[in-house]
N, C-alpha and C positions, 0 to 999 in steps of 0.2 A: 392498390397495394403500397408498402413501403419503398421509399426511395433509397437506392443500394448504391454502393460505390466501391472500387476494388481497384489495385494497380492492374493496368492489362498489360504491361510489358514484362518480361523475364526478370526474374531475381537477379539480383547482382547490379555491379556498376555498369553504366552504359552511356551512350552520347544524349540519348533521350529517355525520358519515363514518361508513362501515360497513366492518368488516373480517369477512370471512367465512371459516370455517375447515370443513374437511371430511375426514371419514376416519376411521381406527379409532381415533386418538389426539386425536381433537378435544376431547374433556371434558379429559382429562390436560394438554393444551397451554392451555385456556383456564382451567385452575387454577391453572397456574404463573406466568400473567401477570397473574392478578384477584384483588383483596383485597376481599372484600363488605364493607360498613359494616354490616351486622347478622350474628351469629353464627348460621351455618347448618351442618348437617353435611354436606349436600352439596346440589348443584344441583337444584333442583324443575324437572323438564321444561317446557319451553314457558312458562316463567314469566321475567319480566325482574328482575334483580337489581342492585340500585344498588351501587356500590362504586368501587375506584381501579384503574386499570390501571398496572402497573409495568413499568419494565425493571431493568438490572442497576444502574443509579445510582438506582433509587429511582421514587416515583411520577411518572407521567407526568400523568393526566388523569382527571378525574372521568367516570365512564361507566356505561352500561347494559349488560348481558352477560344473554345468553340461551344455553340449551344445549337441543338438539333431537335427542332420540335416534333412531337408523332403526329400520326402514326407512321409516317416514311423514314423510320429507323430500324437499327438492327432489332430491337427490343420491342418496338411497335410502341414505345412509350417515349417521353421527353427524354432527351439524353444530352448529357454535357461531358466534355472531354477538356483536362488540364494537361497541357504539353510541357514539362518542366525539365531540366536538367537531370540527367540519369542517376546522380550518386545514390547509393543506397539508403544512407541518413536521409537525403532529402527528399526522396521518392515517396517515401514511409512517413516522413511530416506531414508533406502535402495531402496525403490521404488521411493522417488524423486530423488535420484541419478541417478537412471535408466531413468528416464522422462528427465533430464537434459541433458543426451548424446544421444537424438534423439527419444526416443519411445514416444509413447501417451498413456493416460491413457484409459484402457478398457472400454468399456460399459457392462450394464448387458447381460450376456452370449454371450459376443463378440467371446471367444474362442471357444464355441460349434457351434455357427453360423458359423464360419470360417470353422470349421471341414465339416458341413453341406454342405457349398457352395464349398469346395475343394473336396467333394466326397468320404470323409472318413466315413461318415455315413448319413443315410436318416433320415428324419424330425422325423419318431418315434423312432430312436436311441437317437437323440439329446434330445427328450423330456423325455427319460429313465433315462439320466444323472441327469437331476433336480429331476427327481421321486427317483431315487435311494438314492440321496442325503437327500430327504425329508421322505424317508420311515420310518414309526413309529412302523414298525413289521417286523419279520422275513418273513413272508408271503409276505409282500409288498417288501421286499428286492428281493425275489426269482422272483415275476414280474417283476420288474423292470431290474433285470439281463438278463430275457429272451428277453425284447424289446432290451435291449442293444446290446445283442448279435445279433441282427438283423433278427430274425427268425419272428417276426410280419410281418418286412418289406417284406421278401422273400415270405411269405404267400400270403400277399395282391398283390404284384408283380405278382405273378404265375397268379392268379384271372384275373388281369387287363390284362395280356397277352392274356390269353384265350378269352377273351372278345374283344380283339383289333384284333385277327386273325379272328375271326368271322367277324368282322367290315370290315376288309380287301376284304373277300369273298364276302360280301355285296355290297362293294364299285364297284367291278370288275362288278357284274352282273349288277349293276344300269348304270355305265359308258359305259361299252361296251355291250349293250343288242344283237346288231346284230352279235357280234364275238362268237365264240366256246369257251365259258368261262364257267368252270364248277361253276354251280349256287349252293348256301348252301340252299338244301330242307329245309322247313320249320320246319320239324321233328327233324332233327338234329340241326338245329339252336335253337330250343326250348330245346332239351336235353342239349346242351351247356349253354345256359343261366340258366336253373335249378340247373346244377350241380354248376356253380359260387352263385347261390342264397344259396345252402346249403353250401357252404363254407363259405360265409359271415355269414350266421346265427350261425355256427359253433364258429366263433371268437366272434360274438356277446354274446354268452351264458354266457361267464366268465365277461361280463361287471361290473353287479351288485356286485359279490362278489370282484373283484378288487377294486371298489370303496371303500366298505367298509374298505377292508384292508389298503388302501391308506389313507383315511379320516377319517376313525372311525365312528361307527354305533351310533346314538343317540339313547337312551334308556331311557325310561321314568319311574320312581316309582311314583305308582298312587295307591290310595286308601284313605280310610277315616283318619280321626284325629287320632292321637296315633297308629296308626297301625305299626309303626316302620319303614317308609321309610328312615330317617334321619339315623337311626342307622343302616341300612342296607347300605347306602352310606357310612359310617365312615367303615364298616367292611370290605366291597370291596376294599376301599380305602386303609385300614391298619393303618389309622391314623384318629384322631378327627377333621373332616371338617365342620360338621353340627351341630348347637347346636341342643341338645336333651334334652328335659324337659318332665313331666308329665303334663304340661299344654297343653290344647287342643289349637290347632291353633299356635303354637309357629313356624312353617314355615308359613310366609307370602307370600314369593315370590319364585321364581325356583333357584336353586343352580346347575350349573354345573360343573362338574369335570373329566378329562380323566384317564382312567384307563387300564391296559392290561389286559383282561381276555382271558387265556389260548392261548396267542399269537395274539389275536385279539384286536385292539383299540378300545375301546368302549368310548362314551361321556355320561356319566350317569347323569340325569337330575332329582334333587328331588324336589318335587313339594308340593304346600300347600294341604293339606287334602280337600276331595271334601266334599262339605256340604252346607246348607244353611245358610247363615251369614247376619246379620244386620251391621256388623261393616263394613266400607267403605275400609279401607286399605286390611282386609282380603277378602272381596269380590272380588277385582280388583286382589289379588293373587290366588283366586280360578279359577276366568274367564283365566287367562295366564295358569293355570295348564290345564284346558281343552283344550287350543289353542295347548298346548305342546303334550298333548297325541296323536292329530290327526296328528301332524309332524313328530312322533318317527318312527324308524325303527323297534321297538319291545316294547312292554309294559310290566314291570312287576308290577302285581297288587296284591298289600298287603293284607292280612286279618289279622285281630287283632285276634288270636285264643284264647286269654284269655277271649277275651270279648263275642265271639261266643260260646265258651265252647264245651265242648266233643261232644254235640250232634248238633253241628254247621255244621257238614259236612253230616249229614244223611238226610236233608231235600231236597225236588225237586228242590226248587226254593232258590237260593241263599239268604241267610239273611241278607247280607251286602248291605246296599242302595248304600254305597260309590263304592263297588266293583261293582254292577250292572251297576252303571252309566259309570264306567271307561271301562267295558266291550262294551258298547253301543258306546261310544266314539272310540273307538279302532276299531271297525268295522273289518274288514279282515285284518287287521294287526297281526303280531304275538304275542301271549300273554303267558305269562308264569304265574300262579296263585300261589302265595307264600304265605303258611300257617305259620303264624311268631308266636313267642312267645311259642315254644314247650316245652320250659322251664317251662314255667307255668301251660299251658294245651295242650295236645295232642287230634287231632280229633277222634272219635269213629271208623271212617273208612276213609280210603285216599286211592285212590283220592276222593274227596267229590262227593256224588252222582249228585249234582248239576251241577258239572263240565263239564259234557257230553263229556269225552272225550279229553278236554283240557289239556295241560302239566300242572303239578302241581309239587311241591316240598315243603317239610316240613322244615322250617330252626328256628332257635333262632340268630337273630341279634345280642342280647345283649351276649350271650355266643359263638357265631360263629360256633355252632354247625349247619351242613347241609349248610354252605356257600359256600365251595367247592363244592358239588354238584351242587348248583344253577348256579355257575360260568360256569360248564361245560354243564348244560342245556342251559344256556344263550348262550353260544357260539355254539351249536348245533343249537338252534333254529334260530339265525341270517344266519345260512348257510345252513340250512336245503332244500331249495327248490332244486330240479335237475335243473331247469333252470339257478339257480344262480351258479352252479359249473362250473368251467372253464376246460379244456381240462388238463389232466395232465402233459402237457407242459407247463402250466399257461400262454397262450397265451391271456391274457385280456387285451382288449384295455382300454386307458383311455377316458375320457369324450370326448374330441375333436374328436380323432381317431372314438370312437362310433358313434358319432354323422354323421359323413361322411360316415362310414358304414352303417347307418340305411337308409340315403338319397340315397344312392347306392341300398340298396336293395328295395327301394320304387319305384324306376325307374325300376330294373329289374322284379319285381312282375307286375308293369304296362305294361313292354314290351313283357311279356308272354301273357297276356290279348291280347294285340294287333296281337301277332303272331297268337294266336288262331282264332281271329277274320279275318284274312286272311289280313291285312294290307298291304300295297306296302312296299318294301324294303326301299326306300328313305324314308318313313315316320318313319319306325323302326329305322333308323339310328340316329334320332333326341335325342330319348330315350338312345339309346346305347351309344351316346357320352356323353350325361350326365351323365350316370352311370359311365362311365371311368373316368370321370372329378373328380367325389366324390372318387372314389377308388384312383385315383392319390394324392387327397388331404392327405390320411393317411401317404404317403412316402413323401410328399413333392414335387412331379413332378409339376413343373411349377406353384408352390405355390406362390400367388399375395404378395408383400413385406409386405402390412397391416397385412396379417395372421402372416408372419413370425416375426414381429416387435410385435405383440401380444404375439406370444410363447415365444420368447426369453426374452421379456422383463419381465418375471416371474423369469428368472435365477437369480442367485448370480453374483456378481460381481468376477471376477477371474475363472469364469467357461464357 
């Protein structure tokens, strides 16, 4: 392979910049641009050396350099790194000096791709590298680390090997029907397939929660005009982001902001108050509000406690027309009813009679009272489903891996049906091979180049 190089630290000025070199000429390229401050016969592997990096015009910077021989490196190749001062021009100048001495500029994710191709990690581990870098929360970091350590790949490979062993026994029975070859009984075959299906289902159980942790959950603030949606958005953000006035219909369009809710990344969406309006712009904003409610992971329905009064919670039917519409739009989505403005009026009973067991919380978005409890309730609401909770080891697949596992599970379920229907082993082998191929996609066994290109194109340059 060619020797590649790239800046491994983020763009922009910083205290330190790192240029990474990987490939068969890594040591040669490093020696060509680096002059050590002390006489050394050769680079001591895995030891930082102090010196000066040079280009064709002379010294560039005072640096530290390290040479790391393969295969015990990230890429499995010889690797060298130069740590220079982190000025934008300086880091780029050092990289250009390295490229002029025989290295090629690395593409997106090329270091991780080489690690995968050289057997240093499977595809699920390579993806974990990018996910760990982009992790928006501590829980997302935990999931990324678990996959990076290879536990997900090992679990999937174990399932694949168990299916493959059954396939070998099937092939022997099909290819040598006249020989005394021990045939896999259908009952035993079905038992193996069932156990593999259970293992796949266990891995898929944490997919939803992992997606929330990695990407953030869209949560819509819905309700009538002047219910306090924008005030609550500002209270959760800890700053004034949305315009708040006493004029009904101030919010004309949705406003989206990201916030960390007890360790959970959440995308809060403030929407226009639900009501009938003859004004064109407001009417368009209300239609967008309705659309956003149906696309949310959870809905906070705000009730104007001051308008409903003390007895507003004792009715058998919700007296807030906008809240009723929001409940209908939300359907089966998780909903948290938020009685706002308790600084002006507290309900006579709580939770409201008409809530019918739905989770409720009382707050004052203006004073902040109850907002911490709301954040805690929202966190639990988003993660409350038992099916959304991953195993304690955090082995939750990402979207690509989950799709491959789901396809494998579909084939296995159909395979079990064919086994019970008494299909011949040569027919059963078709579904079995397909399931094996989908499991192999998770870890990248025989993965086509187009899939690899798509995976690694999402990586940053230098990783």
